[in-house]
Every structure is written in C-alpha cells, then in structure tokens.
C-alpha positions as CSV (number, residue, x, y, z in Angstrom):
1,X,0.6,-35.7,0.1
2,X,3.9,-34.2,-1.0
3,X,4.4,-30.9,-2.8
4,X,4.8,-32.4,-6.3
5,X,1.6,-34.4,-6.1
6,X,-0.3,-31.3,-5.0
7,X,0.6,-28.7,-7.7
8,X,0.0,-30.0,-11.3
9,X,0.7,-26.7,-13.1
10,X,4.0,-25.0,-13.1
11,X,2.9,-21.5,-14.3
12,X,-0.1,-19.2,-14.3
13,X,-1.4,-17.0,-17.1
14,X,-2.0,-13.4,-16.3
15,X,-5.0,-12.3,-18.3
16,X,-4.7,-8.6,-17.6
17,X,-7.4,-6.0,-17.4
18,X,-8.5,-6.5,-21.0
19,X,-8.3,-9.0,-23.8
20,X,-8.6,-6.4,-26.6
21,X,-5.1,-5.6,-28.2
22,X,-6.0,-1.9,-28.6
23,X,-7.2,-1.5,-24.9
24,X,-4.0,-3.6,-24.0
25,X,-1.8,-1.0,-25.7
26,X,-3.5,1.9,-24.0
27,X,-3.4,0.1,-20.6
28,X,0.3,-0.5,-21.2
29,X,1.2,3.2,-21.7
30,X,-1.1,4.3,-19.0
31,X,0.4,2.0,-16.5
32,X,3.8,2.8,-17.7
33,X,3.3,6.6,-17.1
34,X,1.6,5.8,-13.7
35,X,4.7,3.6,-12.8
36,X,7.1,6.5,-13.7
37,X,5.1,9.2,-11.8
38,X,4.8,7.0,-8.7
39,X,8.5,6.2,-8.6
40,X,9.7,9.8,-9.5
41,X,7.0,11.4,-7.1
42,X,7.9,9.3,-4.1
43,X,11.6,9.6,-4.7
44,X,11.3,13.3,-4.7
45,X,9.3,13.1,-1.4
46,X,12.1,10.9,0.2
47,X,14.9,13.1,-1.1
48,X,13.1,16.3,0.1
49,X,12.8,14.8,3.5
50,X,16.3,13.5,3.6
51,X,18.1,16.7,2.4
52,X,16.0,19.2,4.4
53,X,16.9,19.3,8.1
54,X,13.6,21.1,8.9
55,X,11.8,18.1,7.8
56,X,13.7,15.7,10.2
57,X,10.7,15.1,12.4
58,X,8.6,12.0,13.2
59,X,5.7,12.9,10.8
60,X,8.2,13.3,7.7
61,X,10.1,10.2,8.9
62,X,6.9,8.1,8.6
63,X,6.1,9.9,5.4
64,X,9.4,8.9,3.9
65,X,8.9,5.3,4.9
66,X,5.4,5.5,3.3
67,X,6.9,6.7,0.0
68,X,9.5,3.8,0.2
69,X,6.7,1.3,0.6
70,X,4.7,2.8,-2.2
71,X,7.5,2.5,-4.7
72,X,8.1,-1.2,-3.6
73,X,4.4,-2.1,-3.8
74,X,4.2,-0.6,-7.3
75,X,7.4,-2.3,-8.3
76,X,6.0,-5.7,-7.2
77,X,3.0,-5.7,-9.6
78,X,3.3,-3.2,-12.5
79,X,6.8,-4.0,-14.1
80,X,5.7,-7.6,-14.6
81,X,2.6,-6.4,-16.4
82,X,4.7,-4.2,-18.6
83,X,7.2,-7.0,-19.4
84,X,4.5,-9.4,-20.3
85,X,3.1,-6.9,-22.8
86,X,6.4,-6.2,-24.4
87,X,7.3,-9.9,-24.7
88,X,3.7,-10.8,-25.7
89,X,3.5,-13.4,-23.0
90,X,1.0,-13.7,-20.2
91,X,2.8,-16.4,-18.2
92,X,4.1,-16.2,-14.7
93,X,5.9,-19.0,-13.1
94,X,4.5,-20.7,-9.9
95,X,7.5,-19.8,-7.8
96,X,7.3,-16.1,-9.1
97,X,3.7,-16.0,-8.5
98,X,4.1,-17.2,-5.0
99,X,6.8,-14.6,-4.4
100,X,4.9,-11.7,-5.9
101,X,2.0,-12.5,-3.8
102,X,4.2,-12.5,-0.6
103,X,5.7,-9.1,-1.4
104,X,2.3,-7.7,-2.3
105,X,0.7,-8.8,1.0
106,X,3.8,-7.4,2.9
107,X,3.8,-4.0,1.3
108,X,0.0,-3.5,1.2
109,X,-0.1,-4.4,5.0
110,X,2.7,-2.1,5.6
111,X,0.8,0.8,4.1
112,X,-1.9,0.2,6.6
113,X,0.5,0.0,9.7
114,X,2.3,3.2,8.5
115,X,-1.1,5.0,8.3
116,X,-1.7,3.9,11.9
117,X,1.6,5.2,13.2
118,X,1.1,8.5,11.3
119,X,-2.4,8.8,12.7
120,X,-0.9,8.2,16.4
121,X,1.7,11.0,15.5
122,X,-1.0,13.5,14.6
123,X,-2.8,12.4,17.8
124,X,0.1,13.3,20.1
125,X,0.8,16.5,18.1
126,X,-2.7,17.7,18.5
127,X,-3.9,16.3,21.8
128,X,-0.6,16.5,23.7
129,X,1.5,19.2,21.9
130,X,3.6,19.9,25.1
131,X,4.7,16.3,25.3
132,X,5.3,15.7,21.6
133,X,9.1,15.9,21.8
134,X,9.4,13.6,24.8
135,X,6.8,11.0,23.4
136,X,7.7,10.8,19.8
137,X,11.4,10.2,20.3
138,X,13.5,8.8,17.3
139,X,14.0,5.4,19.1
140,X,10.1,5.0,19.3
141,X,9.6,6.0,15.8
142,X,12.1,3.4,14.6
143,X,10.8,0.7,16.8
144,X,7.1,1.4,15.6
145,X,8.3,1.0,12.0
146,X,10.5,-2.0,12.8
147,X,7.5,-3.8,14.6
148,X,5.3,-3.0,11.6
149,X,7.8,-4.8,9.2
150,X,8.1,-7.8,11.4
151,X,4.1,-8.2,11.6
152,X,3.5,-7.5,7.9
153,X,6.2,-10.1,7.0
154,X,4.9,-12.8,9.3
155,X,1.3,-12.3,8.0
156,X,2.4,-12.5,4.3
157,X,4.7,-15.5,5.2
158,X,1.6,-17.3,6.8
159,X,-0.8,-16.5,3.9
160,X,2.0,-17.7,1.3
161,X,2.5,-21.0,3.2
162,X,-1.2,-21.8,3.3
163,X,-1.4,-20.9,-0.4
164,X,1.3,-23.4,-1.4
165,X,-0.5,-26.1,0.3
166,X,-3.4,-25.8,-2.2
167,X,-3.7,-27.9,-5.4
168,X,-3.8,-26.1,-8.7
169,X,-5.0,-28.6,-11.5
170,X,-6.2,-27.6,-14.9
171,X,-7.3,-23.9,-15.0
172,X,-4.3,-21.5,-14.6
173,X,-5.6,-18.3,-16.0
174,X,-5.9,-15.4,-13.5
175,X,-8.2,-12.7,-14.6
176,X,-5.8,-10.0,-13.3
177,X,-2.5,-8.4,-14.2
178,X,-0.8,-9.8,-11.1
179,X,-1.0,-12.7,-8.6
180,X,-3.6,-11.2,-6.4
181,X,-4.4,-13.8,-3.6
182,X,-8.2,-14.1,-4.0
183,X,-8.1,-14.7,-7.9
184,X,-5.3,-17.3,-7.4
185,X,-7.1,-19.0,-4.5
186,X,-10.3,-19.2,-6.8
187,X,-8.3,-21.5,-9.2
188,X,-7.6,-24.0,-6.5
189,X,-9.1,-27.5,-7.0
190,X,-8.8,-28.2,-3.3
191,X,-10.6,-27.1,-0.1
192,X,-9.9,-23.5,0.6
193,X,-11.6,-23.5,4.0
194,X,-8.5,-23.1,6.0
195,X,-7.3,-20.3,3.7
196,X,-10.7,-18.4,4.0
197,X,-10.7,-18.9,7.6
198,X,-7.3,-17.3,7.9
199,X,-8.4,-14.3,5.9
200,X,-11.3,-13.7,8.1
201,X,-9.2,-14.2,11.4
202,X,-5.6,-13.3,11.0
203,X,-6.0,-11.3,7.8
204,X,-9.1,-9.4,9.4
205,X,-7.1,-8.5,12.4
206,X,-4.2,-7.2,10.4
207,X,-6.5,-5.1,8.2
208,X,-9.2,-4.1,10.6
209,X,-7.0,-3.4,13.7
210,X,-4.9,-0.6,11.9
211,X,-8.1,0.9,10.6
212,X,-9.9,0.8,14.2
213,X,-6.7,2.5,15.7
214,X,-6.8,5.2,13.1
215,X,-10.6,5.8,13.7
216,X,-10.0,6.0,17.5
217,X,-7.0,8.3,17.1
218,X,-9.3,10.7,15.1
219,X,-12.1,10.5,17.7
220,X,-9.7,11.9,20.1
221,X,-8.3,14.4,17.6
222,X,-11.7,15.8,16.7
223,X,-13.1,15.9,20.2
224,X,-9.9,17.9,21.0
225,X,-10.1,20.2,18.1
226,X,-13.7,21.1,18.8
227,X,-12.5,22.6,22.2
228,X,-10.2,25.1,20.3
229,X,-11.9,28.5,20.7
230,X,-10.9,30.1,17.6
231,X,-11.8,29.1,13.9
232,X,-8.3,29.6,12.7
233,X,-6.9,27.4,15.2
234,X,-9.4,24.7,14.3
235,X,-8.6,25.0,10.6
236,X,-4.8,24.8,11.4
237,X,-5.3,21.7,13.3
238,X,-7.3,20.1,10.8
239,X,-5.1,21.0,7.9
240,X,-2.3,18.8,9.5
241,X,-4.7,15.8,9.2
242,X,-6.2,16.5,5.9
243,X,-3.7,14.7,3.7
244,X,-3.5,11.7,6.0
245,X,-7.4,11.4,6.1
246,X,-7.5,11.5,2.4
247,X,-5.0,8.8,2.0
248,X,-6.7,6.7,4.6
249,X,-10.0,7.0,2.7
250,X,-8.5,6.1,-0.5
251,X,-6.6,3.1,0.8
252,X,-9.2,1.4,3.2
253,X,-12.3,2.5,0.9
254,X,-11.0,0.1,-1.7
255,X,-9.3,-2.6,0.4
256,X,-11.8,-3.5,3.1
257,X,-14.5,-4.4,0.6
258,X,-12.4,-6.9,-1.1
259,X,-10.4,-9.0,1.4
260,X,-12.9,-9.4,4.1
261,X,-15.2,-11.6,2.1
262,X,-14.8,-15.2,0.9
263,X,-12.6,-15.7,-2.1
264,X,-15.4,-17.3,-4.0
265,X,-17.2,-13.8,-4.2
266,X,-14.4,-12.1,-6.1
267,X,-15.6,-10.3,-9.0
268,X,-14.5,-7.8,-12.0
269,X,-15.6,-5.0,-9.6
270,X,-13.1,-6.1,-7.0
271,X,-10.5,-6.1,-9.8
272,X,-11.2,-2.3,-10.4
273,X,-10.9,-1.7,-6.6
274,X,-7.7,-3.6,-6.4
275,X,-6.2,-1.3,-9.0
276,X,-7.2,1.6,-7.0
277,X,-5.2,0.7,-3.9
278,X,-2.3,-1.0,-5.9
279,X,-1.8,1.5,-8.7
280,X,-3.7,4.7,-8.2
281,X,-3.1,5.3,-4.4
282,X,0.7,5.0,-4.4
283,X,0.8,7.4,-7.4
284,X,-1.4,10.0,-5.6
285,X,0.3,10.0,-2.2
286,X,3.1,12.4,-3.2
287,X,0.5,14.9,-4.6
288,X,-1.7,14.6,-1.8
289,X,1.0,15.2,0.8
290,X,2.9,17.7,-1.2
291,X,0.1,19.9,-2.5
292,X,-1.6,20.2,1.2
293,X,1.6,20.8,3.0
294,X,3.5,24.1,2.8
295,X,6.7,22.8,4.3
296,X,6.9,20.0,1.8
297,X,6.3,22.3,-1.1
298,X,9.0,24.5,0.0
299,X,11.4,21.6,0.4
300,X,10.5,20.1,-2.9
301,X,11.0,23.6,-4.6
302,X,14.4,24.0,-3.0
303,X,15.3,20.4,-4.1
304,X,14.3,21.0,-7.7
305,X,16.0,24.5,-7.9
306,X,19.2,23.0,-6.2
307,X,19.3,20.3,-9.0
308,X,18.8,22.9,-11.7
309,X,21.4,25.3,-10.5
310,X,23.9,22.5,-10.1
311,X,23.4,21.2,-13.5
312,X,24.3,24.6,-15.0
C-alpha cells in the first residue's frame, strides 16, 4: 500500500491542555513565562561556562550540553502551542507533526544520555579522583556526547519511520499541546503492534539502559562515600551529586511511567506527567544546578556584573 493510500488526513488538531477559553489564556501566559525562563536560564548557564575558564571541566562541559538540549526540547513543543493560541488555530500539518515528534524524541533521549555521562563523570571524580584528569580527557568527553547524538537520532528516525507507516483515517484530534508519540499513535486506524513492540524493545533499551547505568554509578559512588571517615568529607562528596540526582529523579520519575506501557493505556494523568519532563524540568535545571553549586553561582554573578558594568 503506498503512502497516499495509507494517510487520509493531512493535518492534526492539537486540543491543548484545556478547552476552556479562560484556562487557555492562563496556560498561554504560564507557558510563555516558562519558555522565557527556560531559554534565558539555560543560556546564562551556557554563557557562564563558556566565559569562565574555571568552569572548563568535563562536568560543566556536559552541563552546557544539557542546557543546550533543554532549550531545544522546549523550543520543539512550546512555541507551536503559543502560536496556535495567538492565531486561534489548533491545526498542525502531518509533516510538521512528524518532524516535531522526531525532534521531541531526539532531545528527550539526549537528556537521558547526558545524565548518564554526567553520572559517569561523578563516579570517576569520587571513586577515582587521582585518575580523573587522565580518564576524563576532552577527547573522551566529546566522543561520549557525539555517540549520544548518533544513538538518539537513530532511535528517533526509527520511531518516526514506523509512525509514518500507520494509517490515520477520521479522528485527527490530539488531546495534547504537541505531537506526543503515544496520543498520535492512538489515533491510528491500523494495527500498531509493531510500533508498540518497538517501544517495549528499542525504546525500552534507550530509556532503561541510561537509567540502569546511572543507578550502577551511584551504587559505586555511595559505597565509596560510606568509606570516608569524616562527616564533612561525606557531605562534600554528596553535595557534588545532589543536583544531578534531583534532575534524574524529576526526569525519570515522569518519563518511565508513560513510555514503557502500551499506547492504548495513555491517559490524562500521563499528559500531566509529560508536561513535567517536557516543560517543567528544562526550566528547573538551571536553578537546580546554579543554586546548589557554589562555582556556578560565582560564575553567574560575575557574568551578570560584567554585563551591567559594560552597559554603563
């Protein structure tokens, strides 16, 4: 069956998070503020790391990449929702929906992979501090990020190619503010067995493997920390992991309960959970890492003061 015969509809309708006009206005301003905070906060993190030579270390290199991915992931979903509200239109073309889905999967997966390499960085720093410089070489850091980009793009491409093979007949309304894979897949009038199987296999590996690696890293970290004789030493070691653990909890706490189940079980509760890791987490990351990190606070303060003095 060719592509034209499979897809009857040419666009989808994004219903958003509410059908009430008053609530839609509130959500518009809320999402607009969240988007600005996300972009500005993560840009400040990237600028502070780029301009402060004392932050030119593997941990902050990975953090700068995480901030870049957070900006990208928010930009894939939120602007379309804001534009639709302004234009009073809920439509998104089929091609645009598939593209949005592709980049959404790529950036969400990239978040998970970056959290893995950050966990590995903390493991080496705490468990093998004397070998940190020789192990976490710039070439290895760049290679880890590059491999992560390749894997996430391949996974997104596979998922999108399977999605475009599905037939979409009459119902084209998506009960969400963007083309989330599960709500879109539920609209298909063809058999989604292969797509569901892919989610449980390839998708499961891409999601669960990073989480497993993070868990193993922290098992070694905590076992090593418990051997430190002084309480102050334990607190110092754990303080370097606190921000990362907070982000991991927010990210995986919301994501694993949604995408490791059949698409037919997707519900309104899952929509709220999706908002947490697509909108809330990228906004909170700059605050989590800056408020709990003295070096980052100093770098941000210096950056802001420099901009203020240069503008006078």
